[in-house]
PAROSE-925948 format. One record per residue (C-alpha): residue in one letter; x, y, z. Coordinates in nm, 2 decimals. Layout:
  residu       X       Y       Z
       A       X       Y       Z
...
***
This chain:
  residu       X       Y       Z
       M    3.11    0.86    0.39
       R    2.78    0.95    0.57
       A    2.60    1.02    0.23
       S    2.73    0.68    0.08
       L    2.62    0.50    0.39
       T    2.27    0.65    0.39
       A    2.24    0.61    0.02
       R    2.35    0.22    0.06
       T    2.11    0.15    0.34
       A    1.83    0.36    0.17
       A    1.85    0.11   -0.13
       Y    1.59   -0.18   -0.19
       T    1.61   -0.50   -0.42
       F    1.32   -0.71   -0.45
       R    1.24   -1.04   -0.67
       E    0.93   -1.23   -0.69
       R    0.80   -1.50   -0.89
       W    0.43   -1.57   -0.96
       H    0.22   -1.80   -1.19
       L   -0.09   -1.67   -1.30
       A   -0.36   -1.90   -1.45
       A   -0.40   -1.67   -1.78
       T   -0.21   -1.61   -2.09
       P    0.09   -1.38   -2.13
       E   -0.11   -1.14   -2.35
       A   -0.41   -1.12   -2.09
       V   -0.15   -1.04   -1.80
       H    0.05   -0.81   -2.02
       A   -0.28   -0.60   -2.10
       L   -0.36   -0.57   -1.74
       L    0.00   -0.46   -1.63
       V    0.04   -0.21   -1.93
       D   -0.27    0.00   -1.84
       L   -0.16    0.21   -1.55
       E   -0.46    0.40   -1.53
       L   -0.67    0.10   -1.42
       Y   -0.46   -0.01   -1.17
       P   -0.67    0.12   -0.89
       D   -0.96   -0.10   -1.00
       W   -0.77   -0.40   -0.92
       W   -0.47   -0.32   -0.71
       P   -0.59   -0.21   -0.36
       Q   -0.29   -0.03   -0.28
       V   -0.27    0.18   -0.57
       L   -0.48    0.49   -0.47
       A   -0.45    0.70   -0.79
       V   -0.30    0.73   -1.13
       A   -0.27    1.05   -1.34
       K   -0.17    1.01   -1.67
       L    0.11    1.29   -1.76
       G    0.18    1.18   -2.12
       D    0.19    0.91   -2.35
       D    0.50    0.73   -2.14
       D    0.44    0.89   -1.82
       A    0.21    0.89   -1.49
       R    0.20    1.00   -1.14
       V    0.10    0.73   -0.91
       L   -0.01    0.74   -0.55
       C    0.02    0.41   -0.34
       R   -0.02    0.33    0.02
       S    0.02   -0.02    0.18
       V    0.00   -0.07    0.55
       L    0.20    0.20    0.70
       P    0.04    0.53    0.69
       Y    0.23    0.68    0.45
       T    0.16    0.75    0.09
       L    0.42    0.71   -0.17
       D    0.42    0.99   -0.45
       L    0.58    0.82   -0.79
       V    0.63    0.93   -1.14
       L    0.66    0.64   -1.36
       H    0.82    0.65   -1.70
       A    0.75    0.35   -1.96
       E    1.10    0.22   -2.06
       S    0.96   -0.10   -2.22
       R    0.62   -0.23   -2.31
       S    0.71   -0.53   -2.50
       A    0.53   -0.86   -2.48
       D    0.77   -1.01   -2.25
       L    0.89   -0.70   -2.07
       L    0.72   -0.41   -1.88
       E    1.00   -0.20   -1.75
       T    0.93    0.14   -1.58
       S    1.17    0.40   -1.44
       V    1.06    0.55   -1.10
       S    1.11    0.89   -0.94
       G    0.98    1.07   -0.66
       D    0.97    0.91   -0.32
       L    1.15    0.61   -0.47
       E    1.41    0.64   -0.76
       G    1.51    0.33   -0.97
       V    1.34    0.07   -1.17
       V    1.04   -0.18   -1.18
       R    1.02   -0.49   -1.43
       F    0.77   -0.73   -1.48
       Q    0.91   -1.01   -1.71
       L    0.62   -1.25   -1.84
       A    0.70   -1.59   -2.00
       P    0.43   -1.88   -2.09
       E    0.44   -2.14   -1.83
       G    0.21   -2.44   -1.88
       A   -0.15   -2.32   -1.92
       G   -0.06   -1.98   -1.78
       T    0.20   -1.74   -1.71
       R    0.52   -1.70   -1.52
       V    0.57   -1.32   -1.37
       D    0.93   -1.24   -1.25
       F    0.90   -0.89   -1.08
       E    1.21   -0.70   -1.00
       Q    1.23   -0.37   -0.82
       D    1.59   -0.19   -0.75
       V    1.51    0.16   -0.57
       V    1.64    0.40   -0.34
       V    1.40    0.54   -0.11
       R    1.42    0.94   -0.10
       G    1.31    1.20    0.14
       W    1.24    1.13    0.50
       L    1.21    0.77    0.46
       A    1.58    0.73    0.34
       A    1.67    0.87    0.68
       A    1.46    0.64    0.87
       T    1.51    0.33    0.66
       R    1.83    0.25    0.89
       W    1.60    0.18    1.16
       V    1.29    0.07    1.01
       R    1.43   -0.17    0.71
       P    1.25   -0.47    0.81
       V    0.90   -0.28    0.86
       L    0.95   -0.10    0.50
       A    1.03   -0.44    0.34
       W    0.73   -0.60    0.51
       N    0.51   -0.28    0.38
       H    0.63   -0.38    0.03
       Q    0.56   -0.74    0.07
       R    0.20   -0.66    0.16
       M    0.20   -0.39   -0.15
       M    0.29   -0.69   -0.40
       A    0.08   -0.96   -0.21
       G   -0.23   -0.70   -0.31
       C   -0.09   -0.69   -0.67
       R   -0.05   -1.07   -0.74
       E   -0.40   -1.12   -0.57
       G   -0.56   -0.84   -0.75
       L   -0.40   -0.96   -1.08
       A   -0.52   -1.31   -1.03
       R   -0.89   -1.18   -0.93
       R   -0.89   -0.96   -1.23
       L   -0.80   -1.23   -1.47
       R   -1.04   -1.49   -1.33
       E   -1.32   -1.22   -1.40
       A   -1.23   -1.16   -1.76
***
């Protein structure tokens, strides 16, 4: 029973919708190239390509903890970028792209379970971890918008 309680409390689901003033093709080109994330996403510290579909990513938001993740590309289609995640988090991350007016609607989804010592702590610090994630995604949204304006 305790294991299922820990697993349930360590699960996180995030959903966001953004509008970016760029074509879906331009947004896709930035999001599909993981190795360039540190150039425009301040919370992504390093990316190491492990193969055609795999990369190791180190990221850190506001809290003094660096997440060590391995990402595996599941889909790189024009309207769906989907990645499975393992390491400190385990689950799925998706960016769905659709034309919207003169720009692009981005629907971000993340369904993950926290692993390691953070999983044990999540029962007490869940709101802080959710806030930390919000700051990370604000960095993504702002970095994407800035990079698209510069292009």
